[in-house]
C-alpha positions as CSV (number, residue, x, y, z in Angstrom):
1,M,57.2,66.2,84.3
2,K,55.4,69.2,85.9
3,H,56.3,67.7,89.4
4,L,60.0,67.6,88.3
5,R,60.0,71.2,87.3
6,E,58.3,72.2,90.5
7,I,60.9,70.4,92.6
8,E,63.6,72.1,90.6
9,R,62.0,75.5,91.0
10,K,61.7,75.1,94.7
11,R,65.3,73.9,95.0
12,K,66.6,76.9,93.2
13,M,64.4,79.3,95.0
14,S,65.4,78.0,98.5
15,H,69.0,78.1,97.5
16,Q,68.8,81.7,96.5
17,K,67.0,82.6,99.7
18,L,69.5,80.9,101.9
19,V,72.4,82.4,100.0
20,G,70.7,85.8,100.2
21,M,70.1,85.5,103.9
22,K,73.8,84.8,104.3
23,S,73.1,81.6,106.3
24,P,76.4,80.5,107.8
25,A,75.2,76.8,108.1
26,Y,74.2,76.8,104.4
27,A,77.4,78.3,103.3
28,K,79.3,75.6,105.2
29,F,77.0,72.9,103.6
30,L,77.9,74.3,100.2
31,E,81.5,74.1,100.9
32,M,81.1,70.6,102.1
33,E,79.1,69.7,99.0
34,Q,81.9,71.2,96.8
35,A,84.6,69.3,98.6
36,T,82.6,66.1,98.5
37,Y,81.9,66.0,94.8
38,C,85.2,67.0,93.4
39,D,87.5,64.4,91.8
40,G,89.6,62.6,94.4
41,K,90.3,58.9,94.8
42,L,86.8,58.6,93.2
43,V,85.8,60.7,90.3
44,K,82.8,63.0,90.7
45,G,80.5,60.8,88.5
46,V,81.1,57.8,90.8
47,K,80.2,59.9,93.8
48,E,77.0,61.0,92.1
49,L,76.1,57.4,91.4
50,I,76.6,56.6,95.1
51,A,74.4,59.6,96.0
52,V,71.7,58.3,93.7
53,G,71.6,55.0,95.6
54,I,71.6,56.9,99.0
55,S,68.8,59.2,97.7
56,V,66.5,56.3,97.0
57,V,67.1,54.8,100.5
58,L,66.3,58.2,102.0
59,N,63.3,58.8,99.6
60,C,64.5,62.3,98.9
61,E,63.0,63.2,95.5
62,S,65.0,66.4,95.1
63,C,68.1,64.6,95.9
64,M,67.2,61.8,93.4
65,Q,66.5,64.3,90.7
66,W,69.6,66.3,91.3
67,H,72.1,63.4,91.5
68,I,70.7,61.7,88.5
69,E,71.1,64.9,86.5
70,Q,74.6,65.4,87.8
71,A,75.4,61.7,86.9
72,A,74.1,62.2,83.5
73,K,76.2,65.4,83.1
74,A,79.2,63.3,84.2
75,G,78.6,61.1,81.3
76,Y,76.8,58.1,82.8
77,K,74.2,56.4,80.7
78,K,70.6,55.7,81.8
79,E,71.5,52.0,82.3
80,Q,74.4,52.8,84.6
81,I,72.3,55.2,86.6
82,L,69.5,52.6,86.9
83,E,72.0,50.2,88.5
84,A,72.8,52.8,91.1
85,V,69.0,53.1,91.7
86,E,68.9,49.3,92.0
87,V,71.6,49.3,94.7
88,G,69.5,51.7,96.7
89,M,66.5,49.5,96.2
90,E,68.3,46.5,97.6
91,M,69.8,48.3,100.5
92,G,66.5,49.9,101.4
93,G,64.2,47.0,100.8
94,G,60.5,47.5,100.1
95,P,60.3,51.2,101.0
96,A,63.2,52.0,98.7
97,V,61.6,50.2,95.8
98,V,58.6,52.4,96.2
99,A,60.8,55.5,96.4
100,A,62.7,54.4,93.4
101,R,59.6,54.7,91.2
102,F,60.2,58.4,91.2
103,T,63.6,57.9,89.6
104,L,61.9,56.5,86.4
105,D,60.3,59.9,85.7
106,V,63.6,61.6,86.2
107,L,65.5,59.1,83.9
108,D,62.8,59.7,81.3
109,D,63.2,63.4,81.7
110,V,66.9,63.4,81.5
111,F,67.4,60.8,78.8
112,G,64.0,61.0,77.0
113,K,61.3,58.3,76.9
114,E,62.3,55.2,75.1
115,R,59.8,54.0,72.4
116,A,57.9,50.8,73.4
117,G,59.7,47.7,72.2
118,K,62.9,49.6,71.4
119,K,66.0,48.7,73.4
């Protein structure tokens, strides 16, 4: 899980740098992000599940990690998040299946590894 911690560290560091540099484009991005992921006709958690699937198609490891963590915080179970991963796999075909392998590490990190043979 060292790779996951490194992605998280870099994401936080970059965020702080961009905020500190007062990047106007980044500030607008954060506003858009906040507006996008608030409850509306769809609740925040559903939007996070959508983002999980899109992240798989885009093969964005940082995005996959972030949105899986956010979906879990919104109360979604591992199996529900895996279904969102599977939607991304179907939409993206073979390359998305390869990208989706990363999500298995993130799911284990967020929910803990399941013991072999236990459902």
